[in-house]
N, C-alpha and C positions, 0 to 999 in steps of 0.2 A: 593576542593571536587567537583565532577562532579554532578551538580544539575539536569542533565537530567535523572539521575537514579530514581528520585522521580516523574517524569512526567508520568502520566498514558497513554498518547498517544504515547510515544516513543516505537517503536516496533510494533505498531498496524497498520493495513491496513485500511485506511479511505475510505469509499464509495466503497469498493471492488476493489480499484485501486491504491491508493496512500499509499505506505509504508513509515511510518515516521521513520527516522533514527536518528535524533538528533535535539535538540532544539537550535535555533540560537539566538533569542532575545525575550524579554518579554516586552510588553507595557501595557498601561492602558486599551486598548480596545481589544487587540488580542495578541497571541503568534505566533512567526514565527519559522517554523521548516524546516530543510533540509529533503527532501523526494524523493522517487523514484517513477516515474510513471511506474508501472509495465506493463501497456498496450503498451507504446511507448518506454520503457527502457531508460528514460532520467531523469537526476537529475533536480529537481525544488525546489522552495521555496513554502511552504504551510503556508498561514496565516489563523489561526483558531481563530474566534471570541470567547471571553470568554463566557461560557454558561450563565452567569447571564445576559449579554447583548442580547444573542440570544433569550431570553424569550420575548423580546420586539418586537412585530410584526412590528411596524412602523419602528423601527431601522433596522431590518433585511431587510425589503422591500427597504429601502433607500440604504443599503449596496449592495444589489443585483442590483438595478437600476443603481447606479453609477459605479459599477464594469463593467456592460455591456457597459456603455458609454466609460469608460477608455480603455476597451479592443479594441475599435475601433481607439484609438490614437496610430498610428504606427510611432515611431521615434527611431533612434539608441541610443539616450541618455535617453530613458524612459524605465523603467523596464516593460517588457511585461506581460500582463495578459492572461493566457491560458484558465482557466476554473473556474467555480464557482458552488458550490453545497452544499448539507447538508447530514449529516449522524447522525440520531438521534438528540441529543442536540447540535451537532457541525455544525456550519456554516463556510465554508472555501472558500478560494480564492487561486487558483493555479497560481503561478507567475514564471517568469524567475529567475533562481538562478544565482547570481553574486558571484563568488569565489573571495574573497578579503577582504576588510574592509570598514568601513564607514569613512567619513571625520572627524567625532568625534574621531575615533581611531587615525587618523593621528595627529589631534591637541593635543590629550592627549600625544602622543609619542614625538612629535617634537616641540610643541608650535608654535610660529609664523613661517610663511612660507615666502620664498622669493617672491617678487612681481610677478615674472614670473610664479612661481608655483601657486600662488593664482589666477592669471588670467587664467592659463591653466585649473584650476578646474571650475572657475566661468563661462567661456565662454560656455562649453558644457551644464552646468546647465541652463544657460539662453537660449540656443538653444532649450532645452527640454521644458522649461516653455513657450518660445515663440510659439512653435508649439501648446502647450496646449491652450494658450491664444487665438490664432487665430482660434482654434477649439471650443472655447466657454467654456473652463474649467478654474477654478481657483484652485490652489493647496491648499491654506489656511493654510499650516503647514510646510513651508520651514524651515529647520534647518539642521545642519551637520549630524544628525542621518539619514536623508532621502537622503543623497548624498552617493552613493555607488561607490567605486573605485575598479575596478577589478584587479586581478593579472596581466592581460595583459595591464593595464593602462587605460582602458575605464572608463569613468565617466557616471553614470546613476542616474536618479532621481526616487525615489520610492514613494509610497503612494499618487498617484495623485487623489485628490478629494474624498478619501474614508472615510467613517464613521466619520463624524464631529459632530454628535449629542451629544456626551458626553461633559459636561461642565468641562473644565480643568482650567478655569481662576479663579474660586472662591475658589478653594482649597487653603489651607494655608500651606501645607507641602512644604518642600524644594524640593521635587522630581518633582514639576511642573515647576520649574524655567527654565528648558531646553526649555519649550514651550513658556512661557510668555516673554522670552528674545527676541523673534523674532516677537512679535505681533505689528502690526501697530497701531498708535494712534486711528484711526477710528474704528478698530476692538474692541479696548478696550472700546471706548466711546459709540458707538452705534451699534456695531456688523456688520458694513458695510464690505462686502468682495467682492471687484472686483479685477481686475488684478494688481492694484497698491499695494495691501497688499503683494503680492508675490515679487514685486519690492523692497518694504521696507525690507522684510526679507532677500533678497539677499544682500542688502546693509549692513545689520548687519552681515551676514555671511562673506562678504568680509572684513569688519572691523576685525572680529575675526581671519580670516586667516592672515591678515597683522600684527596684534598685539599679537595674542595668547590669547586674553581675550575678554570677552563680553563688549560692551560699557556701559551698565547700569547694575549695581549690587545692591544688597540690602539684608537685613536679612530676608525678606519675599517676596512672590510674589506681595503683595500689594505695597511694596516700589519700586519694579522693574516696575510695571505697572505705578505708579505715575511718575517715571522718563521718561518713554516712552512718557507720555502725556505732560510733562512740560519741558523736557530738550532735546536739540538737541544732536544727536550722535556726539561726539567729532571727530576732525580730527585725523586719524591714526598717523600722524607725531607727534602729541603731546605725544603719547606713545612710538613711535619708531622714534626718530629724524633722519632726513636724507631721509625719504620717500618722493618721488616726490609729488609736489602739485597736479599733475594730478590725483593721487590716492585719495588725500584728496577730490578733487572736485567730483570724481566719487562716493565716499561714501556719500558725502553731498547731491548730487543730488538724489541718490536712497533712502536716509533716511529722506528726508524733511518731517517734521511733517504735513505740509499741503499737502494732496494728490494731490491737483490741480497743484502743481509745480514739482511733480515727473515725470519721464518718464512714459508714460501711460501704457506701458506693457513691457514684457521682451525682445521683439524684439528691441524696442527703446533703452533699457538699454544695450543690446548686442552691438548695434552700437556704443554707447558711450564708452563701455569697449574697443572695438577694436581701437577707436580713441585714447584713453588713452595709450594703448599699443604702437601704432605707434609713439606717441610723446615721449616715453621713450627711453633712450639709453640702450645699453646692460649692462652697469655698473649699471644703476638704476634698471633694471629688475632683475639683479642677486645679488643685495645688500643682504648681509647675515644679517638677523635680529638678535638682541640680544635676550636673554631669555625673555619669555613672562612676561609682567607686569600685575598687577591687580590680579584677582582671580586665585587660584591654579587650575591646570588642574586635571581632574579625580575626581572632587567632585561629590556629589550625586545629583547635580541639573539637570541631564540629564533626559529628558522625557522618553526615552527608555533605559533600562539597557541591554547592550550587554553582552552575556555570555563571560567571560574572555577567551582569547586565545592570542597566539603570534601575534603581529601585523606584517603583511608580508612586510611592507614598512619600512625598517631600513635605515634611512638616504638617502632616495631616492630623486632624483631631478626630477622635473616635466618638461617635454619638450613638447611643443605643437606639435601635429600631425595634420596638416591641411588637410591631405589626406583622413581621415576617418571620415567624417561628424562631424567635430568639437569635436571629442572625444580626450582624452588626453592619453599620453603614459608615463609610469613610466620607467625611465632609471637609473640604478645604476651607480654612478660616479666611475671612475677607481680608484682602490686602489693599491698602490705599492710604491717602493722606489722613492725618488726624481730623476729627470732627471740628468744624469751625466754631470759634467761641461765639457765645450769644451776642447779638447786636447790642451796642451801647444803648442804655436807656430802657432795655427790655428786661423785665423782672424774670428771674428763673421760675420755672413751673412750680417748684415746691413753695416758694415765697408767695406766689399768687394764690395757691390753695390755702395757705395759712390766712391770708387776708380775707378770702371768701368765707372761711370757717368762722373767723372772728365776727364778721358782719352778721352771719346767720345766728350765732350765739347771742349777739346783742339784740337782735330782733325777736328771738323766741326763747329767752333764757329759761322761763318757767317750764315750758313744754320740754325743752332739752333736758333739764335736770330730772323731770319725771321719767323720761324715756331711759336715761342712763341708770336710774335707781331701780327700775322695775323690769320693763320688757326686754332690755338688752342682755340680761343675765339669767342663767339657770343654774341648777345644781347637778353635780355629777351623780348619777344614780349609783345604787349599791352594786358593786362589782365583785367583791371578794368571794372566792370560792366558786365563781361562775366559770364555765368553760370559755375559751377564747371566742368561740362562735356566739355563745349567749351574751357575752359582754359586748361584742360588736353590735349585736341587735339592740341591746338596751341603750347603748350610746346613740345609735342611729335613730331610735324612737324618740330620744331626747333632743335630736337635732345636732348631735355632736359627732365629730370624726375621730378615728384612731390615727394618731400622729405616728406612732412607732410601737413595735412590740419587742420588749427585751425579755430574755429568758435567763433564769438562774435556778440554782438548786434550792430545795426546801424540804424539810422533814415534816412540816405542818400541813402543807397544801398538796393535794394530789397532782400528779403529772397532768399538764394541760389546763390547769385552772389558774385563775387570776389570784396572785398573792399580794399585789399592791398596784397602785395607779398614781399618776401624776398629772393633774391634781387628784387628791384622794377622794374617795366616795364621800358625798355630802358637801364638798367644797363648792363655792360659787365660781362660775366660769361664764364667759361670754357665750351667748346663745349659739354661735357658730364656731366655737372653739374646738381645740383638739386635745385628746387625752393619750398619754403614753401608758401602755399596759405592761405590767411585769408578770410574766406567765411562768409557772413552776415547771421545772424539768424533773421534778420528783427528787428523791434522796440523791445525794452525791454519789453514793455507792448502793447498788441494788444487787439482790441475789437472783441467780438464774432459777426460775421456777421449775418444779418437777412436772414435766409434761409427758412422762412415760405413759404409753397406752392410750394417749389422747389423739383423736383424729388430727391430721396435719393442719387443716384450716383453723380448727379451734386452738391448737398449740401456737400457731402464728399469732392469733389474736391475743392470747394470753401473754406472749412475749412482748408484744407491742404495748399492752396495758401496763406491763411491769416497767416499761421504759427501755426495753432492749429491741434489737432489730433482728428479724428472722434472716438467717444467713443461707449458705448453700445447702440444698437438699439432696441427699443421696439415698439410695434404696438398697436393701439387702433382705434375704430370706430370713424368716423367723418362725419357729414352731410355737412360740409363746405369745407373741404380740399379734393382734389381728391385722389383717391387710389394711394399709392406709393409715395406721396409727404409728406414733413415734416410738422407736426402740430406745434411743438415747440422744443426748445433746452433747455438743462440744463447744464450750466448757460444760462440765457436768452440773446437775442440779445442786443448788445451794452455794455454787461458786460465786464469789463477789466480783462484780464488774462495774465499770462506769456506765452511765446511761448511754444509749445509742450504740453500745457494743454489739457486734454481730454474734449470733449463736447459730452454729451449724446444726442441722437436724438429720438424723438417720431414720428413715421411714421403712416400715415393714412391707415386704412383698407377699407376706403370708408364708405358709408352708410350701416348699417346692413341690411341683407336680411333674411326674415323669411324662415326657411326650411320647405317645404311641406312634408306631410306624404305620403309615397308611399308603405308602407308595404302591401302586399296582391295583389298589382297590377302586371300585366305582366311586365317583365323586360324592354322591348323596350318602353312601354308606360311610365314607371317610369323614365327611362333615359331621355326621351324627356321632361317630366315635369320638372325635375331638371335642365336640360340644359336651358330650357326656363326661369327658375328663375335666371339664371346667374351662375350656378355652373358647375364645371367639374365633370364627373362621372367615377368611376372606378368599375369594376365588380370583386369581390373577386374570387380567383382561385378555392377555395373549396366551394362546396355546402353543405348545412346542412339540416337535417330533421326538419320540423316545421309543425304546424297546417295548414300553407298555402299550396295551391295547388302546385303540381310540376311545376317548371318554373316560379313561382311568386316570388316576393321579400319577403324574410324571415325576414331581418332586414336591417337597414340603420345606417351608422356610426354617423350621426348627428340626434338627436331626432327631431321628428315633433314639430314645433313651436319654436325651438331654433333659435338663431341668428348666422349667419356666414357671412363672407365677400364674395363679388362677386368674382368669380374665384377660391374659395376654392374647394377642391376635396372632394366629398362624396362617400364613398364606399358602394356598394350594395352587399348583400349576397343572393344568389339564393336558393330557397327551393327545396329539393329533394322530397317534399311531406311528409306527416306524416309517422312515423314508424308504421309498422303492428305488433300488439301485440296479444298474445294469450288471449282468453276470458275465464275466470274461469266459471265452471258450478256451478250455485248457486241455482238450483231447489231443493226444499225441505228444504231450509234454511229460517230463519226468515228474515224480511225486513232489520233490522239493520245490521245483519251479512253480508247479501248479498250486501248491499250498500257499506259497508267498504271494502269487498274483491274486488269489481269492481273498486272502486275509487283508491285503492292501486295499482291495476293493470294498472292504467292510463286512466280510462274512466270516462265520465260523466254518471250519473244515473238518470232515471226517473221511478217513481213508479206508476203503474196503478192498481187501486183497482176497481173490479166490483161493480155495484150498490148493496147496502145492504150487502156487504161482510165485515165481521168482522175478517177475518183470517189474520194472519201475515206470513203465510207460502207461499213461492214462488212456483207458479205452472208452470210458463214458463218465458222465457227471449227472447228478440227480436233477439239476436244473440246467436246461440247455443254454449254451452260450448265446449271448445276444438278447435273451429275455431278461425280465426284471424279477427281483426278489426282495423281501423286506430286509432292511439293514439289520445286521446281527444274526440273521437266520443261518441255519447250518446247511451246507451243501456237501453232499457225499460224492467223492470221486472214487472210481473203480479201476484197478489195474487189469492188464490183459491176463487171461488165464492160459492154461496149457493147451 
């Protein structure tokens, strides 16, 4: 049955612009529709918040604020945000429409994917998340439902940072399992959400693509949450024998229960995914997985229920397209009769090559032996202790290629330098051969350096040189540490951590400076006063009406007496002077009515009573009725005398 027939929004034009044609998906917070932008004549996806949630003002404010932020995130693998608005009880978001299906649809239809297909989907997802992480966003809800695969093969991530105020963890219904299956332990335990929760979710998604099943299952959300907290994600090869150990290691790294030993963001995980791909043979990448083990596909545990329709990807093979910004392309494998056997009496190509080779050797044996023994071989140059870049250059100068780069811990070789190679330095190798480099990750355990009082950029370099990753940067006032230098780190200096662990930095804003009040002052004088106090000053482009004189400061962005950092920018808005308002004629009215009328019109009122006058009737007013006076000015009304 077509459930869109019962939806009251289908067929309606929202906000006088967006004609809703069909319902695509229903979630716990919003419904997604296919719509037509009648103004620009383009198809788009319209995400409409459920009216019950739209009644919560703080929830809507956050929805709008985060929608605006995400709209600034431009990346080919991120679903674009075009517009946001309201129409009566409906709060909506207009987004890019991706014709195709979700990764959840693919997993339901096909079960486990080949490793190449899984990596072809994972890499553009990580590219999108990496761009978001470097821009300061955390997705917080990565799952197959939010990975869209277009009919043209492009992979896009949806729902970046939007509406996360609804509590989906405490529900006990099976419908919430699709979300709790991807929550990192720290999200469950204390609500922490930094870039590493997205890394964890991507590790779970990779496991599901490789095996066709979620790593942790249970009869209730509570059981699934418990397993995320107390059980490691198993190796994919335990469910699908024959998977390469590099894939097991990639999943284990991303899903480490301790966030400190995970890759600190999606960019780092993307690098490791590419290293894993490079280490796999074509046979390992194209290994055909058996049917999925574990939970049955298509159960009701998905967070978002997609309206049933034919999945457009029937038996498709995923082939990476590295020419289009890490997106992936879907290619249909050829279907047809088997290749015909070679005609009788016709030698196979390989046998023919062998015959030709034998004839050539017979004709030129001496020359061939000389060529094999001399010009065809070279020696691997000295590589130990060289940086990876230097080693690649030396090999290139010798006519050799780098086959792969493996990384491991070493107490003897500095991080980023070559500690071994295969073949080894000095070994004979064919002139166009390939060499595998083993590059040091530094010691298996490193100490957090003391970067206190060091400028931020220098502190970040020092962390990277030590083998750690600069983490989130926050700022606070300090009377002891110079502005722009590091106050402390988390974890603290001398703490032992695994390489690539993230270290958060708290940076000094310097001593706090009290903001002087300059409202009502001439602009130039106000600007000079603020600059003398150590601030930068910006004049707003638009002027406003205010009680202040024309050309004076009407308002300042930082309140008088508040504290700000030296060098902060304070914006001044210039007054156009007060508005001129019409003055009501109140003569003949009693005092109370006259006062109310004048105050409602925007004026201050002063009552003047003649000596020994007991009348409440207004005889005159200081500004005649029908004329104009500045908003907020005082008008004197006088009662009748004796």
